[in-house]
C-alpha positions as CSV (number, residue, x, y, z in Angstrom):
1,M,-9.8,-19.5,-4.8
2,T,-11.8,-17.3,-2.5
3,Q,-14.3,-20.1,-1.6
4,E,-11.5,-22.5,-0.6
5,M,-9.7,-19.9,1.5
6,A,-12.7,-18.4,3.2
7,F,-14.1,-21.7,4.3
8,G,-13.3,-22.6,7.9
9,I,-11.8,-19.2,9.0
10,D,-12.8,-18.3,12.6
11,P,-15.3,-15.5,12.5
12,D,-14.2,-14.2,15.9
13,R,-10.5,-13.6,14.9
14,P,-9.2,-10.5,13.0
15,V,-7.9,-11.6,9.6
16,L,-5.0,-10.1,7.8
17,I,-4.7,-10.6,4.0
18,A,-1.4,-9.4,2.4
19,G,-0.5,-10.0,-1.3
20,P,1.0,-8.2,-4.3
21,T,-1.2,-6.0,-6.6
22,A,-3.8,-7.7,-8.8
23,S,-3.6,-11.1,-6.8
24,G,-7.2,-11.2,-5.8
25,K,-6.9,-9.8,-2.2
26,S,-10.0,-7.7,-2.2
27,E,-12.3,-10.5,-3.5
28,L,-11.1,-12.8,-0.8
29,A,-11.7,-10.2,2.0
30,A,-15.2,-9.6,0.7
31,R,-16.0,-13.3,0.7
32,I,-14.8,-13.6,4.3
33,V,-16.9,-10.7,5.5
34,A,-19.9,-11.8,3.6
35,D,-19.6,-15.3,5.2
36,G,-18.5,-14.5,8.6
37,G,-19.3,-10.8,9.2
38,G,-16.8,-7.9,10.1
39,V,-15.5,-4.9,8.2
40,I,-13.0,-4.8,5.3
41,V,-10.2,-2.5,6.4
42,N,-7.8,-1.0,3.9
43,A,-4.1,-1.6,4.3
44,D,-3.0,-0.1,1.0
45,A,-1.1,3.2,1.2
46,L,-2.6,4.5,-2.1
47,Q,-6.2,3.4,-1.6
48,V,-6.6,5.9,1.2
49,Y,-6.6,8.8,-1.3
50,G,-9.9,10.1,-2.4
51,N,-8.7,11.3,-5.8
52,W,-8.0,7.8,-7.2
53,R,-10.3,4.9,-7.4
54,L,-9.6,3.1,-10.8
55,L,-5.9,3.4,-10.8
56,T,-5.5,2.2,-7.2
57,A,-8.0,-0.6,-7.7
58,R,-10.1,0.7,-4.9
59,P,-13.3,-1.2,-4.3
60,S,-16.1,0.2,-6.5
61,V,-19.0,2.2,-5.2
62,E,-21.2,-0.8,-5.5
63,D,-18.7,-3.0,-3.5
64,E,-18.3,-0.5,-0.7
65,A,-22.2,-0.3,-0.5
66,A,-22.6,-4.0,-0.4
67,L,-20.3,-4.7,2.7
68,P,-18.8,-2.6,5.4
69,H,-15.5,-0.9,4.5
70,A,-13.2,1.4,6.3
71,L,-10.2,3.6,5.5
72,Y,-10.7,3.8,1.7
73,G,-10.6,7.1,-0.1
74,H,-10.8,9.3,3.0
75,V,-7.7,11.4,2.6
76,G,-7.2,14.3,0.3
77,R,-4.7,14.4,-2.4
78,E,-2.7,17.1,-0.7
79,D,-2.8,15.7,2.9
80,D,0.0,14.1,4.8
81,Y,-0.8,10.5,5.6
82,S,1.7,8.1,7.3
83,V,1.7,4.6,8.7
84,G,1.2,6.2,12.1
85,H,-2.1,7.9,10.9
86,W,-3.3,4.5,9.6
87,L,-2.3,2.7,12.7
88,R,-4.3,5.1,14.9
89,E,-7.2,4.7,12.8
90,V,-7.1,1.0,12.9
91,A,-6.7,1.1,16.7
92,A,-9.9,3.2,16.9
93,L,-11.7,0.6,14.8
94,L,-10.5,-2.2,17.0
95,D,-11.8,-0.4,20.0
96,K,-15.4,-0.6,18.5
97,G,-15.3,-4.4,18.8
98,I,-16.0,-5.2,15.1
99,R,-13.9,-8.1,13.7
100,P,-11.6,-6.5,11.0
101,V,-10.5,-8.1,7.8
102,I,-7.5,-6.0,7.0
103,V,-6.4,-6.3,3.4
104,G,-3.8,-4.6,1.3
105,G,-0.3,-4.6,-0.3
106,T,1.6,-2.2,1.9
107,G,3.8,-4.4,3.9
108,L,4.9,-1.6,6.3
109,Y,1.3,-1.1,7.5
110,F,1.1,-4.9,8.4
111,S,4.6,-4.9,10.2
112,A,3.6,-1.7,12.2
113,L,0.2,-3.3,13.1
114,T,1.6,-6.6,14.3
115,E,5.2,-5.7,15.5
116,G,4.8,-2.1,16.7
117,L,5.7,1.3,15.4
118,A,8.3,3.7,16.6
119,E,6.9,7.2,17.5
120,I,9.1,9.3,15.2
121,P,8.5,13.0,15.1
122,A,6.7,14.4,12.0
123,T,9.0,15.8,9.3
124,P,9.0,19.7,9.0
125,A,7.7,20.9,5.6
126,D,11.1,22.6,4.7
127,I,13.1,19.3,5.1
128,R,10.6,17.4,3.0
129,T,11.0,20.0,0.3
130,E,14.7,19.6,0.6
131,G,14.5,15.9,0.2
132,N,12.1,16.2,-2.8
133,A,14.8,17.9,-4.7
134,L,17.5,15.1,-4.2
135,T,17.9,12.1,-6.2
136,L,17.6,8.5,-4.9
137,E,21.3,8.1,-5.0
138,E,21.9,11.4,-3.1
139,L,19.4,10.3,-0.5
140,L,21.0,7.0,-0.1
141,A,24.6,8.4,0.2
142,T,23.8,10.3,3.4
143,L,21.9,7.5,5.2
144,D,23.4,6.1,8.4
145,A,24.9,2.6,7.8
146,P,22.4,0.6,9.9
147,T,19.3,2.0,8.2
148,A,21.0,1.8,4.7
149,A,21.6,-1.8,5.3
150,R,18.1,-2.8,5.9
151,I,16.0,-0.4,3.8
152,D,14.5,-1.3,0.4
153,R,16.9,0.8,-1.7
154,Q,14.7,0.8,-4.7
155,N,11.8,2.3,-2.9
156,R,12.3,6.1,-3.1
157,A,9.4,6.8,-0.6
158,R,11.0,4.6,2.1
159,V,14.6,6.0,1.3
160,Q,13.3,9.5,1.5
161,R,11.5,8.9,4.7
162,A,14.6,7.5,6.3
163,W,16.6,10.5,5.0
164,E,14.0,12.9,6.5
165,V,14.1,11.2,9.9
166,L,17.9,11.5,10.0
167,R,17.9,15.1,8.8
168,A,15.2,16.2,11.3
169,T,16.2,14.3,14.4
170,G,19.9,13.6,14.0
171,E,19.2,9.9,14.6
172,G,18.8,7.1,12.0
173,L,15.6,5.4,11.3
174,S,17.0,2.1,12.6
175,L,17.6,3.7,16.1
176,W,14.0,5.1,16.2
177,Q,12.7,1.6,15.2
178,A,14.7,0.0,18.0
179,R,12.5,1.9,20.4
180,T,9.2,0.4,19.0
181,G,6.5,0.1,21.4
182,P,4.0,-2.8,21.7
183,P,1.9,-3.8,18.7
184,V,-1.7,-2.7,18.3
185,L,-2.6,-6.2,17.0
186,P,-0.1,-9.0,17.8
187,L,0.2,-11.5,15.0
188,A,-0.8,-14.4,17.4
189,R,-4.3,-13.0,17.8
190,T,-5.0,-12.9,14.1
191,T,-5.5,-15.2,11.1
192,P,-2.7,-14.0,8.8
193,L,-2.9,-14.9,5.2
194,V,-0.3,-14.0,2.4
195,L,-1.0,-14.7,-1.2
196,R,1.9,-16.2,-3.1
197,P,1.0,-15.9,-6.9
198,D,3.1,-17.3,-9.6
199,P,4.9,-14.3,-11.3
200,A,3.7,-15.2,-14.8
201,W,0.2,-15.7,-13.7
202,L,0.3,-12.5,-11.8
203,G,1.8,-10.7,-14.7
204,H,-1.0,-11.6,-17.0
205,R,-3.5,-10.5,-14.3
206,I,-1.7,-7.1,-14.0
207,D,-1.9,-6.5,-17.8
208,T,-5.6,-7.6,-18.0
209,R,-6.5,-5.5,-15.0
210,F,-4.8,-2.3,-16.4
211,D,-6.7,-2.8,-19.8
212,L,-10.0,-3.0,-17.8
213,M,-9.0,0.2,-15.9
214,M,-8.5,2.0,-19.2
215,E,-11.9,0.7,-20.5
216,S,-13.5,1.9,-17.2
217,G,-12.2,5.5,-17.5
218,A,-8.7,5.5,-16.0
219,L,-7.7,8.1,-18.6
220,D,-10.5,10.4,-17.6
221,E,-9.5,9.9,-13.9
222,A,-6.0,11.0,-14.7
223,R,-7.4,13.9,-16.8
224,A,-9.4,15.1,-13.8
225,E,-6.2,15.0,-11.7
226,L,-4.2,16.8,-14.2
227,P,-4.9,20.5,-12.9
228,H,-3.9,19.5,-9.4
229,W,-0.9,17.3,-10.4
230,Q,2.2,17.6,-8.3
231,P,4.5,14.6,-8.8
232,D,6.2,14.9,-5.4
233,R,3.0,14.2,-3.4
234,P,2.5,10.7,-2.0
235,S,-0.9,10.6,-3.7
236,S,0.7,10.9,-7.0
237,R,2.5,7.6,-6.7
238,A,-0.6,5.7,-7.8
239,I,0.7,3.1,-10.2
240,G,0.0,4.2,-13.7
241,A,-0.7,7.9,-12.8
242,P,2.7,9.3,-13.8
243,E,2.5,7.5,-17.1
244,L,-1.0,8.6,-18.0
245,I,-0.2,12.2,-16.9
246,A,2.8,12.1,-19.1
247,H,0.5,11.1,-22.1
248,L,-2.0,14.0,-21.3
249,E,0.9,16.5,-21.2
250,G,2.1,15.2,-24.6
251,R,5.3,13.5,-23.4
252,L,4.1,10.0,-24.2
253,S,1.8,8.3,-26.8
254,L,-1.1,6.5,-25.2
255,P,0.3,3.0,-26.1
256,E,3.6,3.9,-24.6
257,A,1.9,5.2,-21.5
258,I,-0.1,2.0,-21.2
259,A,3.0,-0.2,-21.6
260,Q,5.0,1.8,-19.1
261,A,2.3,1.6,-16.5
262,K,2.0,-2.2,-16.9
263,T,5.9,-2.4,-16.4
264,A,5.5,-0.2,-13.4
265,S,2.8,-2.4,-11.9
266,R,5.0,-5.6,-12.5
267,Q,7.9,-3.9,-10.8
268,Y,5.8,-2.9,-7.8
269,A,4.4,-6.5,-7.5
270,K,8.0,-7.8,-7.5
271,R,9.0,-5.5,-4.7
272,Q,6.0,-6.5,-2.8
273,R,6.7,-10.3,-3.2
274,T,10.2,-9.6,-2.0
275,W,8.9,-7.9,1.2
276,F,6.4,-10.7,1.9
277,R,9.1,-13.4,1.6
278,S,11.4,-11.7,3.9
279,R,8.9,-10.3,6.5
280,M,6.0,-12.8,6.6
281,A,7.5,-16.1,7.1
282,D,5.1,-16.7,10.0
283,W,2.0,-16.0,7.9
284,T,-0.1,-18.7,6.3
285,E,0.9,-18.9,2.7
286,Y,-1.5,-19.4,-0.2
287,P,0.1,-20.1,-3.7
288,L,-1.7,-18.9,-6.7
289,G,-1.4,-19.7,-10.4
């Protein structure tokens, strides 16, 4: 797959690679950079955290040493990190003149990069704490209608962010987004690729990859995190982390934790595929499986 796609890509244009978890994005990015130069830039909201490598499928130490990588594992578990932080860091990389190959599964990062991002004030800590204590249904119930109509209602992180914006500013997220500035990297200046895997093929890859994560020490990674574990942190949303922590705390057997983690991964991939279908119609599609 990677040889076919990497062949013929313009080495002077930035490349964007979006796709669901376990679809082979990182391998494709590595091949493109190995063949045509540039730097692999992370566009995954969980791979920025330094306390996870295996469970977020971050490139290995050997992979990072073999080719230039940026924005992987550079954020502390307790630190705030938003799409705005990421966008400013990508803009700084672009200023250096090195061709980026931006790869990940966080659709919001790509839309902010290519469509622009509203400059929304930061959420005060007390409001975030208040939001953490609410259920998803309670958060949704208080959103303004325009925002509620367009948001992913199953994604708690996105729903809570919208609730925080409304609570802190008195204006809905949709109003802030309507004031979006110009994009850092317009889509027309890039080679945008979106991977479209067959769900059954992807599901098998997800299960196989999680088994490999476990063999490589994912449970030890979770055990190292256990003394610092706070489930409300953004860094704690690594797929599989809550389930393995539940096992370490005696609330799930290991087989139960593994099965639930695989299910969570499949559900996450389904949400990603839905986003890509609705928001990336102008990207070059590549079917898999």
